[in-house]
TIVOZA-749321 format. One record per residue (C-alpha): residue in three letters; x, y, z; residue number from 0. Coordinates in nm, 3 decimals, always signed. Example, Ala and Ser with C-alpha at 12.3 -4.5 7.8 and 13.67 -1.06 7.14 Angstrom:
% residues 2
residu; c1; c2; c3; num
ALA; +1.230; -0.450; +0.780; 0;
SER; +1.367; -0.106; +0.714; 1;
***
This chain:
% residues 434
residu; c1; c2; c3; num
UNK; -11.271; +9.166; -6.763; 0;
UNK; -11.014; +9.387; -6.918; 1;
UNK; -11.276; +9.533; -7.146; 2;
UNK; -11.496; +9.618; -6.845; 3;
UNK; -11.212; +9.793; -6.681; 4;
UNK; -11.096; +9.982; -6.983; 5;
UNK; -11.456; +10.093; -7.062; 6;
UNK; -11.544; +10.202; -6.714; 7;
UNK; -11.740; +10.531; -6.685; 8;
UNK; -11.509; +10.669; -6.412; 9;
UNK; -11.330; +10.988; -6.526; 10;
UNK; -10.957; +10.989; -6.548; 11;
UNK; -10.754; +11.249; -6.342; 12;
UNK; -10.714; +11.480; -6.640; 13;
UNK; -11.081; +11.459; -6.728; 14;
UNK; -11.044; +11.222; -7.023; 15;
UNK; -11.327; +10.965; -7.048; 16;
UNK; -11.204; +10.606; -6.972; 17;
UNK; -11.385; +10.493; -7.296; 18;
UNK; -11.156; +10.729; -7.492; 19;
UNK; -10.842; +10.593; -7.315; 20;
UNK; -10.957; +10.236; -7.393; 21;
UNK; -11.007; +10.319; -7.761; 22;
UNK; -10.665; +10.486; -7.778; 23;
UNK; -10.513; +10.183; -7.612; 24;
UNK; -10.686; +9.932; -7.843; 25;
UNK; -10.563; +10.133; -8.144; 26;
UNK; -10.203; +10.137; -8.017; 27;
UNK; -10.212; +9.755; -7.949; 28;
UNK; -10.368; +9.662; -8.275; 29;
UNK; -10.129; +9.863; -8.484; 30;
UNK; -9.812; +9.805; -8.283; 31;
UNK; -9.540; +9.631; -8.525; 32;
UNK; -9.433; +9.399; -8.233; 33;
UNK; -9.650; +9.131; -8.089; 34;
UNK; -9.861; +9.283; -7.794; 35;
UNK; -10.080; +9.109; -7.539; 36;
UNK; -10.282; +9.197; -7.238; 37;
UNK; -10.300; +8.954; -6.943; 38;
UNK; -10.445; +8.957; -6.604; 39;
UNK; -10.254; +8.889; -6.293; 40;
UNK; -10.308; +8.506; -6.318; 41;
UNK; -10.158; +8.508; -6.666; 42;
UNK; -10.473; +8.477; -6.870; 43;
UNK; -10.447; +8.638; -7.204; 44;
UNK; -10.730; +8.905; -7.242; 45;
UNK; -10.623; +9.073; -7.567; 46;
UNK; -10.367; +9.029; -7.849; 47;
UNK; -10.282; +9.196; -8.173; 48;
UNK; -10.235; +9.050; -8.515; 49;
UNK; -9.852; +9.036; -8.472; 50;
UNK; -9.896; +8.773; -8.190; 51;
UNK; -10.084; +8.548; -8.443; 52;
UNK; -9.807; +8.603; -8.700; 53;
UNK; -9.547; +8.514; -8.445; 54;
UNK; -9.716; +8.198; -8.305; 55;
UNK; -9.920; +8.088; -8.596; 56;
UNK; -10.249; +8.076; -8.385; 57;
UNK; -10.564; +8.267; -8.465; 58;
UNK; -10.653; +8.541; -8.216; 59;
UNK; -10.950; +8.345; -8.091; 60;
UNK; -10.717; +8.048; -8.021; 61;
UNK; -10.508; +8.280; -7.791; 62;
UNK; -10.747; +8.506; -7.618; 63;
UNK; -10.894; +8.369; -7.282; 64;
UNK; -10.600; +8.112; -7.275; 65;
UNK; -10.350; +8.099; -6.993; 66;
UNK; -10.002; +8.191; -7.098; 67;
UNK; -9.886; +7.863; -6.957; 68;
UNK; -10.042; +7.695; -7.262; 69;
UNK; -9.772; +7.841; -7.465; 70;
UNK; -9.462; +7.836; -7.246; 71;
UNK; -9.297; +7.585; -7.020; 72;
UNK; -9.376; +7.538; -6.651; 73;
UNK; -9.036; +7.701; -6.543; 74;
UNK; -9.105; +7.997; -6.778; 75;
UNK; -9.469; +8.020; -6.636; 76;
UNK; -9.308; +8.065; -6.300; 77;
UNK; -9.067; +8.322; -6.441; 78;
UNK; -9.371; +8.510; -6.599; 79;
UNK; -9.553; +8.506; -6.264; 80;
UNK; -9.244; +8.661; -6.108; 81;
UNK; -9.239; +8.917; -6.386; 82;
UNK; -9.602; +8.990; -6.309; 83;
UNK; -9.508; +9.051; -5.937; 84;
UNK; -9.244; +9.299; -6.054; 85;
UNK; -9.497; +9.480; -6.259; 86;
UNK; -9.730; +9.505; -5.967; 87;
UNK; -9.436; +9.626; -5.746; 88;
UNK; -9.262; +9.851; -5.996; 89;
UNK; -9.506; +9.907; -6.272; 90;
UNK; -9.273; +9.753; -6.521; 91;
UNK; -9.041; +9.457; -6.604; 92;
UNK; -8.790; +9.438; -6.886; 93;
UNK; -8.616; +9.176; -7.085; 94;
UNK; -8.765; +8.874; -6.930; 95;
UNK; -8.700; +8.559; -7.142; 96;
UNK; -8.988; +8.366; -7.288; 97;
UNK; -8.983; +8.073; -7.529; 98;
UNK; -9.340; +8.027; -7.651; 99;
UNK; -9.416; +7.723; -7.867; 100;
UNK; -9.580; +7.803; -8.196; 101;
UNK; -9.862; +7.623; -8.375; 102;
UNK; -9.601; +7.434; -8.570; 103;
UNK; -9.430; +7.316; -8.255; 104;
UNK; -9.128; +7.559; -8.301; 105;
UNK; -8.994; +7.713; -7.985; 106;
UNK; -8.949; +8.083; -8.045; 107;
UNK; -8.699; +8.278; -7.832; 108;
UNK; -8.843; +8.620; -7.728; 109;
UNK; -8.775; +8.883; -7.479; 110;
UNK; -9.075; +9.038; -7.274; 111;
UNK; -9.114; +9.396; -7.175; 112;
UNK; -9.426; +9.439; -6.956; 113;
UNK; -9.593; +9.744; -6.809; 114;
UNK; -9.876; +9.773; -6.564; 115;
UNK; -10.244; +9.752; -6.671; 116;
UNK; -10.438; +9.962; -6.424; 117;
UNK; -10.808; +10.014; -6.336; 118;
UNK; -10.979; +10.351; -6.309; 119;
UNK; -10.846; +10.381; -5.948; 120;
UNK; -10.483; +10.311; -6.055; 121;
UNK; -10.472; +9.964; -5.921; 122;
UNK; -10.260; +9.717; -6.116; 123;
UNK; -10.493; +9.456; -6.260; 124;
UNK; -10.276; +9.305; -6.521; 125;
UNK; -9.988; +9.359; -6.768; 126;
UNK; -9.940; +9.478; -7.126; 127;
UNK; -9.668; +9.274; -7.263; 128;
UNK; -9.456; +9.341; -7.567; 129;
UNK; -9.270; +9.043; -7.714; 130;
UNK; -8.943; +9.072; -7.932; 131;
UNK; -8.868; +8.788; -8.165; 132;
UNK; -8.509; +8.701; -8.083; 133;
UNK; -8.446; +8.449; -8.352; 134;
UNK; -8.241; +8.679; -8.586; 135;
UNK; -8.076; +8.842; -8.285; 136;
UNK; -7.985; +8.502; -8.142; 137;
UNK; -7.845; +8.392; -8.481; 138;
UNK; -7.635; +8.716; -8.486; 139;
UNK; -7.533; +8.660; -8.133; 140;
UNK; -7.436; +8.298; -8.210; 141;
UNK; -7.250; +8.415; -8.514; 142;
UNK; -7.065; +8.684; -8.298; 143;
UNK; -6.991; +8.418; -8.041; 144;
UNK; -6.831; +8.195; -8.306; 145;
UNK; -6.636; +8.487; -8.437; 146;
UNK; -6.505; +8.567; -8.085; 147;
UNK; -6.427; +8.202; -8.001; 148;
UNK; -6.247; +8.142; -8.335; 149;
UNK; -6.065; +8.475; -8.350; 150;
UNK; -5.687; +8.427; -8.354; 151;
UNK; -5.632; +8.736; -8.141; 152;
UNK; -5.742; +8.761; -7.774; 153;
UNK; -6.100; +8.895; -7.766; 154;
UNK; -6.311; +8.977; -7.465; 155;
UNK; -6.653; +9.137; -7.403; 156;
UNK; -6.691; +9.367; -7.104; 157;
UNK; -6.980; +9.571; -6.960; 158;
UNK; -6.945; +9.947; -6.916; 159;
UNK; -6.798; +9.895; -6.567; 160;
UNK; -6.520; +9.686; -6.705; 161;
UNK; -6.654; +9.353; -6.597; 162;
UNK; -6.549; +9.068; -6.829; 163;
UNK; -6.855; +8.886; -6.969; 164;
UNK; -6.697; +8.673; -7.230; 165;
UNK; -6.337; +8.584; -7.338; 166;
UNK; -6.203; +8.349; -7.601; 167;
UNK; -5.926; +8.090; -7.563; 168;
UNK; -5.674; +8.322; -7.697; 169;
UNK; -5.708; +8.535; -7.385; 170;
UNK; -5.642; +8.235; -7.168; 171;
UNK; -5.331; +8.161; -7.378; 172;
UNK; -5.216; +8.518; -7.350; 173;
UNK; -5.261; +8.558; -6.975; 174;
UNK; -5.229; +8.194; -6.862; 175;
UNK; -5.551; +8.210; -6.668; 176;
UNK; -5.828; +7.955; -6.729; 177;
UNK; -6.145; +8.099; -6.889; 178;
UNK; -6.345; +8.061; -6.568; 179;
UNK; -6.074; +8.262; -6.389; 180;
UNK; -6.134; +8.549; -6.624; 181;
UNK; -6.504; +8.565; -6.666; 182;
UNK; -6.710; +8.783; -6.420; 183;
UNK; -6.379; +8.952; -6.313; 184;
UNK; -6.313; +9.313; -6.340; 185;
UNK; -6.047; +9.411; -6.589; 186;
UNK; -5.880; +9.600; -6.306; 187;
UNK; -5.769; +9.263; -6.159; 188;
UNK; -5.528; +9.232; -6.446; 189;
UNK; -5.419; +9.582; -6.509; 190;
UNK; -5.277; +9.875; -6.291; 191;
UNK; -5.486; +10.152; -6.140; 192;
UNK; -5.362; +10.406; -6.390; 193;
UNK; -5.442; +10.169; -6.686; 194;
UNK; -5.790; +10.101; -6.534; 195;
UNK; -5.856; +10.475; -6.556; 196;
UNK; -5.730; +10.462; -6.922; 197;
UNK; -5.961; +10.171; -6.994; 198;
UNK; -6.255; +10.353; -6.843; 199;
UNK; -6.165; +10.655; -7.063; 200;
UNK; -6.150; +10.411; -7.356; 201;
UNK; -6.510; +10.285; -7.270; 202;
UNK; -6.626; +10.646; -7.264; 203;
UNK; -6.488; +10.685; -7.613; 204;
UNK; -6.664; +10.364; -7.716; 205;
UNK; -6.990; +10.500; -7.578; 206;
UNK; -6.951; +10.840; -7.751; 207;
UNK; -6.788; +10.729; -8.077; 208;
UNK; -6.859; +10.350; -8.106; 209;
UNK; -6.494; +10.265; -8.123; 210;
UNK; -6.160; +10.322; -7.966; 211;
UNK; -5.819; +10.232; -8.117; 212;
UNK; -5.478; +10.142; -7.997; 213;
UNK; -5.506; +10.211; -7.625; 214;
UNK; -5.222; +10.067; -7.438; 215;
UNK; -5.288; +9.796; -7.181; 216;
UNK; -5.020; +9.598; -6.992; 217;
UNK; -5.206; +9.305; -6.822; 218;
UNK; -5.025; +9.091; -6.576; 219;
UNK; -5.030; +8.717; -6.663; 220;
UNK; -5.062; +8.427; -6.418; 221;
UNK; -4.683; +8.404; -6.410; 222;
UNK; -4.659; +8.766; -6.305; 223;
UNK; -4.524; +8.867; -6.644; 224;
UNK; -4.647; +9.219; -6.758; 225;
UNK; -4.749; +9.180; -7.128; 226;
UNK; -4.758; +9.489; -7.342; 227;
UNK; -5.073; +9.489; -7.565; 228;
UNK; -5.287; +9.736; -7.772; 229;
UNK; -5.658; +9.744; -7.729; 230;
UNK; -5.903; +9.804; -8.016; 231;
UNK; -6.257; +9.821; -7.869; 232;
UNK; -6.595; +9.856; -8.053; 233;
UNK; -6.936; +9.913; -7.907; 234;
UNK; -7.153; +9.621; -7.789; 235;
UNK; -7.516; +9.724; -7.827; 236;
UNK; -7.850; +9.606; -7.708; 237;
UNK; -8.146; +9.539; -7.940; 238;
UNK; -8.240; +9.903; -7.921; 239;
UNK; -7.891; +10.018; -8.034; 240;
UNK; -7.791; +10.142; -7.686; 241;
UNK; -7.425; +10.083; -7.601; 242;
UNK; -7.411; +9.835; -7.314; 243;
UNK; -7.046; +9.733; -7.320; 244;
UNK; -6.745; +9.678; -7.538; 245;
UNK; -6.585; +9.409; -7.753; 246;
UNK; -6.214; +9.436; -7.706; 247;
UNK; -5.945; +9.289; -7.931; 248;
UNK; -5.600; +9.271; -7.776; 249;
UNK; -5.274; +9.260; -7.972; 250;
UNK; -4.965; +9.101; -7.803; 251;
UNK; -4.698; +9.377; -7.858; 252;
UNK; -4.404; +9.172; -7.720; 253;
UNK; -4.251; +9.082; -8.062; 254;
UNK; -4.337; +9.405; -8.209; 255;
UNK; -4.177; +9.590; -7.913; 256;
UNK; -3.871; +9.382; -7.948; 257;
UNK; -3.864; +9.464; -8.329; 258;
UNK; -3.915; +9.840; -8.240; 259;
UNK; -3.636; +9.828; -7.976; 260;
UNK; -3.409; +9.655; -8.232; 261;
UNK; -3.500; +9.911; -8.501; 262;
UNK; -3.440; +10.196; -8.244; 263;
UNK; -3.103; +10.043; -8.158; 264;
UNK; -3.011; +10.027; -8.524; 265;
UNK; -3.108; +10.380; -8.574; 266;
UNK; -2.921; +10.497; -8.265; 267;
UNK; -2.603; +10.310; -8.348; 268;
UNK; -2.601; +10.361; -8.722; 269;
UNK; -2.289; +10.536; -8.852; 270;
UNK; -2.483; +10.743; -9.102; 271;
UNK; -2.737; +11.012; -9.003; 272;
UNK; -3.078; +10.843; -8.964; 273;
UNK; -3.416; +11.005; -8.881; 274;
UNK; -3.779; +10.907; -8.869; 275;
UNK; -4.053; +11.129; -8.992; 276;
UNK; -4.432; +11.119; -9.029; 277;
UNK; -4.604; +11.170; -9.361; 278;
UNK; -4.619; +11.538; -9.318; 279;
UNK; -4.238; +11.563; -9.276; 280;
UNK; -4.224; +11.608; -8.898; 281;
UNK; -3.913; +11.453; -8.745; 282;
UNK; -4.014; +11.192; -8.484; 283;
UNK; -3.665; +11.048; -8.402; 284;
UNK; -3.304; +11.110; -8.503; 285;
UNK; -2.967; +10.957; -8.410; 286;
UNK; -2.660; +11.133; -8.282; 287;
UNK; -2.518; +11.130; -8.631; 288;
UNK; -2.786; +11.374; -8.735; 289;
UNK; -2.677; +11.608; -8.463; 290;
UNK; -2.309; +11.569; -8.565; 291;
UNK; -2.397; +11.645; -8.918; 292;
UNK; -2.610; +11.948; -8.866; 293;
UNK; -2.460; +12.083; -8.538; 294;
UNK; -2.803; +12.086; -8.371; 295;
UNK; -2.879; +11.919; -8.039; 296;
UNK; -3.126; +11.619; -8.073; 297;
UNK; -3.397; +11.816; -7.882; 298;
UNK; -3.365; +12.094; -8.145; 299;
UNK; -3.425; +11.848; -8.423; 300;
UNK; -3.713; +11.630; -8.282; 301;
UNK; -4.076; +11.740; -8.343; 302;
UNK; -3.948; +11.996; -8.603; 303;
UNK; -4.055; +11.994; -8.967; 304;
UNK; -3.785; +11.890; -9.223; 305;
UNK; -3.866; +12.219; -9.398; 306;
UNK; -3.689; +12.394; -9.107; 307;
UNK; -3.354; +12.262; -9.241; 308;
UNK; -3.399; +12.261; -9.622; 309;
UNK; -3.526; +12.506; -9.893; 310;
UNK; -3.885; +12.529; -10.002; 311;
UNK; -3.790; +12.362; -10.329; 312;
UNK; -3.625; +12.083; -10.153; 313;
UNK; -3.924; +12.056; -9.914; 314;
UNK; -4.137; +11.989; -10.219; 315;
UNK; -3.888; +11.723; -10.343; 316;
UNK; -3.893; +11.561; -9.998; 317;
UNK; -4.278; +11.554; -10.008; 318;
UNK; -4.251; +11.387; -10.343; 319;
UNK; -4.005; +11.136; -10.198; 320;
UNK; -4.256; +11.064; -9.919; 321;
UNK; -4.531; +10.996; -10.175; 322;
UNK; -4.290; +10.761; -10.346; 323;
UNK; -4.234; +10.578; -10.014; 324;
UNK; -4.612; +10.541; -9.965; 325;
UNK; -4.663; +10.408; -10.320; 326;
UNK; -4.347; +10.182; -10.357; 327;
UNK; -4.219; +10.151; -9.990; 328;
UNK; -3.878; +10.307; -10.076; 329;
UNK; -3.712; +10.607; -10.247; 330;
UNK; -3.344; +10.628; -10.331; 331;
UNK; -3.077; +10.899; -10.386; 332;
UNK; -3.302; +11.203; -10.351; 333;
UNK; -3.095; +11.517; -10.310; 334;
UNK; -3.111; +11.729; -9.998; 335;
UNK; -2.897; +12.028; -9.898; 336;
UNK; -2.981; +12.091; -9.528; 337;
UNK; -2.842; +12.407; -9.356; 338;
UNK; -2.637; +12.332; -9.049; 339;
UNK; -2.640; +12.537; -8.711; 340;
UNK; -2.337; +12.724; -8.853; 341;
UNK; -2.519; +12.825; -9.173; 342;
UNK; -2.325; +12.579; -9.396; 343;
UNK; -2.516; +12.417; -9.669; 344;
UNK; -2.437; +12.045; -9.658; 345;
UNK; -2.492; +11.829; -9.967; 346;
UNK; -2.653; +11.488; -9.889; 347;
UNK; -2.838; +11.213; -10.055; 348;
UNK; -3.151; +11.063; -9.896; 349;
UNK; -3.255; +10.696; -9.903; 350;
UNK; -3.590; +10.645; -9.743; 351;
UNK; -3.796; +10.337; -9.661; 352;
UNK; -4.147; +10.296; -9.525; 353;
UNK; -4.242; +10.317; -9.157; 354;
UNK; -4.548; +10.091; -9.106; 355;
UNK; -4.800; +10.052; -8.824; 356;
UNK; -4.902; +9.703; -8.692; 357;
UNK; -5.157; +9.681; -8.967; 358;
UNK; -4.899; +9.734; -9.237; 359;
UNK; -5.010; +10.086; -9.327; 360;
UNK; -4.738; +10.330; -9.420; 361;
UNK; -4.743; +10.602; -9.150; 362;
UNK; -4.403; +10.759; -9.216; 363;
UNK; -4.048; +10.716; -9.346; 364;
UNK; -3.710; +10.610; -9.219; 365;
UNK; -3.458; +10.830; -9.381; 366;
UNK; -3.079; +10.766; -9.423; 367;
UNK; -2.863; +11.068; -9.517; 368;
UNK; -2.528; +11.036; -9.665; 369;
UNK; -2.288; +11.329; -9.630; 370;
UNK; -2.162; +11.405; -9.984; 371;
UNK; -1.907; +11.677; -9.898; 372;
UNK; -1.604; +11.431; -9.913; 373;
UNK; -1.751; +11.272; -10.235; 374;
UNK; -1.802; +11.616; -10.394; 375;
UNK; -1.453; +11.723; -10.286; 376;
UNK; -1.311; +11.413; -10.461; 377;
UNK; -1.512; +11.497; -10.770; 378;
UNK; -1.391; +11.863; -10.757; 379;
UNK; -1.026; +11.727; -10.716; 380;
UNK; -1.077; +11.491; -11.000; 381;
UNK; -1.218; +11.777; -11.210; 382;
UNK; -0.909; +11.980; -11.119; 383;
UNK; -0.680; +11.694; -11.192; 384;
UNK; -0.843; +11.659; -11.526; 385;
UNK; -0.791; +12.025; -11.612; 386;
UNK; -0.434; +12.007; -11.508; 387;
UNK; -0.372; +11.695; -11.719; 388;
UNK; -0.539; +11.858; -12.015; 389;
UNK; -0.308; +12.160; -11.978; 390;
UNK; +0.003; +11.924; -11.959; 391;
UNK; -0.121; +11.748; -12.264; 392;
UNK; -0.146; +12.078; -12.453; 393;
UNK; +0.207; +12.168; -12.344; 394;
UNK; +0.332; +11.836; -12.451; 395;
UNK; +0.164; +11.879; -12.786; 396;
UNK; +0.328; +12.218; -12.828; 397;
UNK; +0.667; +12.070; -12.729; 398;
UNK; +0.611; +11.790; -12.969; 399;
UNK; +0.540; +12.038; -13.244; 400;
UNK; +0.862; +12.223; -13.167; 401;
UNK; +1.068; +11.896; -13.153; 402;
UNK; +0.915; +11.757; -13.475; 403;
UNK; +0.974; +12.095; -13.646; 404;
UNK; +1.351; +12.089; -13.545; 405;
UNK; +1.379; +11.730; -13.665; 406;
UNK; +1.235; +11.814; -14.007; 407;
UNK; +1.475; +12.112; -14.039; 408;
UNK; +1.768; +11.884; -13.968; 409;
UNK; +1.653; +11.637; -14.216; 410;
UNK; +1.627; +11.903; -14.474; 411;
UNK; +1.970; +12.051; -14.379; 412;
UNK; +2.115; +11.696; -14.406; 413;
UNK; +1.970; +11.650; -14.752; 414;
UNK; +2.090; +11.978; -14.856; 415;
UNK; +2.441; +11.897; -14.727; 416;
UNK; +2.424; +11.572; -14.909; 417;
UNK; +2.340; +11.747; -15.223; 418;
UNK; +2.626; +11.997; -15.184; 419;
UNK; +2.870; +11.712; -15.131; 420;
UNK; +2.759; +11.544; -15.450; 421;
UNK; +2.808; +11.868; -15.638; 422;
UNK; +3.156; +11.912; -15.487; 423;
UNK; +3.241; +11.566; -15.580; 424;
UNK; +3.117; +11.616; -15.934; 425;
UNK; +3.326; +11.931; -15.966; 426;
UNK; +3.634; +11.758; -15.833; 427;
UNK; +3.597; +11.475; -16.083; 428;
UNK; +3.565; +11.733; -16.371; 429;
UNK; +3.875; +11.917; -16.271; 430;
UNK; +4.075; +11.593; -16.250; 431;
UNK; +3.974; +11.498; -16.607; 432;
UNK; +4.108; +11.836; -16.747; 433;
***
């Protein structure tokens, strides 16, 4: 029947002979990489290509002139009939599910895209169906499903309108809702209007770039608690690669936010000057002690490069310290001499440790400065005391030389006096003898 329609002598609207159209259609069907068949409106198969035989394991002559109901279940036969009605009404049907049974008895999951087969007058007389073997895709989906279900973090799947299609147990544990209370709900049920707009923007980014990272969401739990989270989303694609939704991974930020608040409190209340910089040296945070040290207001320090306060040479040294922080997680006793608001150059030492993101990557440094002015004054005082002591030692040595010299002269005089006494005594003894 189909052959008679396709080879009718009635001219087409553009003047092309129907036989030429039929030949072109046959060539397309035969050479299509996917399984393609032609059926009438009762579901009888009029034509198939070799890919159908490869899919089902039947020869073409075992398929042609057979009803499609021979290969699919009664329920799917009714669904295919409904698909045929859609083809008649709309000219096309997409992604109907068929599970034909192959010659070996295997049930093969496929999706069906069907378009209208028309006669020379444009009447729909059947359908051209394209099957897509879904076995590999179903395996991939099952694998992805297991990944979602077994993921330790809360994971959900949404369409491009934000409706939640899938969610794992970790989502229920995070929000306190049962899984059935989450599925088929709009994400806007759990987040504020403003964050719904942000999530919609994140979805646009997923469509355009395939991914979005670290968007902030604060869903409200069943208890009413607002839970700070970050969202990493990647594209959910259909078999043709078109983005049809997003796979979202939430990270509970409560503990991290507590840690950050604690760290900020430590920085704010630290007695020493403490600042936070990114890896380019831009100052992201600084405590009051930094302002007291440099004489600048906090708003005059934040968002400024460290190079504003130190020399070009020390900027290079600071960059080297940042590299050491990235490689080793810490740097110690680097010398910095920032210039204060009054123009005074202040000697300091820098101890820096790594600032990390939630994934553990080094994204900056936490720097602790130590004002070395008092220390250097002590060093200078010690040096001065040392010089003064050395001068006193020299004076003592000179004095000692003088004293020792006098003592030696006295000894010499005493010896000379003793010698004179002995001579006098000898003379006196000689005179007495005479």
